[in-house]
C-alpha positions in Angstrom: 101.5 23.9 99.9 101.1 21.7 96.7 98.5 24.1 95.4 101.0 27.1 96.1 103.7 25.3 94.1 105.9 24.8 97.1 108.8 22.2 96.2 109.1 19.1 98.3 112.7 19.9 98.9 112.1 22.6 101.0 110.7 20.2 103.7 114.1 18.7 104.1 115.5 21.7 105.6 116.1 21.4 109.3 113.7 23.6 111.3 111.2 23.6 108.4 107.7 22.5 109.3 104.6 21.3 107.3 102.9 24.2 108.3 105.7 26.6 107.2 105.4 25.4 103.9 102.1 26.8 103.2 103.1 30.3 104.9 106.5 30.1 102.6 104.4 29.6 99.4 102.0 32.5 100.2 105.0 34.6 100.4 106.7 33.3 97.1 109.2 31.1 98.7 108.7 28.1 96.7 112.0 26.4 96.0 115.1 26.1 98.2 116.8 28.5 96.1 113.9 31.1 97.1 114.6 30.3 100.7 118.5 30.6 100.0 117.8 34.0 98.8 116.1 35.4 102.1 117.6 37.5 104.7 117.1 36.7 108.2 114.9 39.7 108.6 112.5 38.4 106.0 111.7 35.5 108.1 112.1 36.7 111.7 111.2 40.5 111.2 113.0 43.6 112.4 112.7 46.7 114.5 113.6 50.1 113.8 113.2 53.5 115.8 111.3 56.3 114.4 110.5 59.4 116.1 111.2 57.9 119.5 109.2 54.8 118.9 110.3 51.3 118.3 108.3 49.7 115.4 108.3 46.0 115.2 108.0 44.8 111.4 106.7 41.2 111.2 108.5 38.6 109.3 107.1 35.7 107.3 107.5 33.2 110.2 106.5 35.5 112.8 103.5 33.7 114.0 105.6 30.5 114.4 107.9 32.1 117.1 110.9 30.9 115.3 114.1 32.5 117.0 116.3 34.7 114.9 119.1 32.0 115.3 116.9 29.2 113.7 116.0 31.5 110.9 119.6 32.2 110.2 120.2 28.2 110.4 117.3 27.5 107.7 118.8 30.1 105.4 122.3 28.8 105.7 121.0 25.1 105.3 119.0 26.3 102.0 122.2 27.8 100.7 124.2 24.9 101.5 121.6 22.6 99.7 121.3 25.1 96.7 125.2 24.9 96.3 125.7 28.2 97.0 128.1 27.5 100.2 130.5 24.7 100.2 
């Protein structure tokens, strides 16, 4: 994660694990502000219907099997730490 430029402060976000930090770095999330700027879909993925089929788009944390609710909590925590929400 250090080679990817991920700041130490990200590991203080509840729910963020050490393994997630490297994944964040590979996807350009290197600071609390970067995580705060994410949408839940960015982390958790999303589904869409197309021609009668459901297509699942993977999120950054898809392989970690983090719930949508936990992804939302990480983003909100980052927004609070970044001072975007009081």
